[in-house]
N, C-alpha and C positions, 0 to 999 in steps of 0.2 A: 625503597624501602632495602637494608644491608642485609647481606644472605645472614645465616642465622652459622655457629661454630658448626653445627653438623651439619648443614647444606656443606660449608665447604669444606669439611671434613670428607663428604661422600664426592664433592667435585676432584679433588685432590686425589681420591681413593680410584676414581671413575679414569683420571687421566694417568695413575702409572697404572692402570691394566691396561688401556690403550698403548701405552709407552712398551708393557713387557709384551704386545702382540703385534706389535710393530717392529720390536727387534727380532722377534721368532719370524716373521717375515723377511725381515737382514738374510737373517740363520737360514730361511726358506729358497730364498735366490741364490745365496752363495751356493749353498749345498745344491742345486742345481745345474748352475754354469758348470763345478765342479764335476759333476756327471756327463753333462756336455763336454768337458776337454777330455775326460776321460775315453768318452764312445768315440770322439773325433780323431783324436791322437794316437789312441792305440787300438781301438778296436777294427776304426773303419779302415787304415791304411791295410790289416790284412786280408779287407774284405775285395777288397779293388785291387787291380792292375796298376802298374804305374809306378811313379815317385812315391815315398810316403810321407817325404820332408812338408807338402804344403799341410796337408793333414796333422801333421804335428805340430807347425807353426800356429794352427788355429786352435789346435787341442789348448797349446801352452797359454793363447790367448783368453781361452775361456775358462782357463786355471787362474790367470791373472786377476780377471775380472770378478772371478769365487774369493779372490782373497781379499779383493778392492772391498766388496761386498761386507765382508766379518769386519775389514778396519774401520769399514765408514758405520756400519748398524752398531759398532758398540761405541764409537764416538758419539751419536746421535743419542744413541741411549741415555750418556753421559752427560750430553747437554741439555736433552729436556729434563732429565733427573735435574739436574743443577737449578735450572732455570723455573724449575715448581717451587723448588725453596726458597729464591729469591719471588717467588711471585709474576714472573714475566715468563713469554712462550720465546724459544729461539727458531726461526723461522730455518727450514730446509736452507742449505746454503746452494745458491745458484751457480756459480762454480761445481761444486762437487756434480750435482746436477747433470749440468750441460757437458761434463766429463767423460761421466757413468754412460751419459743416452751417448753421443758421440762414441766411444769405444763399442758398446754394443752393436751398433749401424756398423759400425767398421769390420765387427766380426760375422754379421748376419751378411754384409758384402760378401766378407771371403768367405762366407761356408759357403754362400751360393756359386760362388769364382767356383771352389773347388770340387765340389759335388756337380756342376754344370761339367766342369772339365773332363 
């Protein structure tokens, strides 16, 4: 049984709303990474004795991760919207997911190393 036009419009509307929520999640992740970068790179060095540069390097890393979240979040939002118009769906790019995960793990290890030093 074929879906009616009303059912198709409803599915498309729900998918667009889900895409908006996902876009906002990319923004939340970006803002969190940027806040972590500020805390680690600018606030933490003033609270500890020793060299500030390791904290600053890790802080810049979190800032770069935040920028990556913003850029890819917008790219992903547009890809899903374009696919909706075409009646398809773009899977999450494995390379981007792997790169973001690797960068996040590297930052987590660097954070632990800086805090433990």
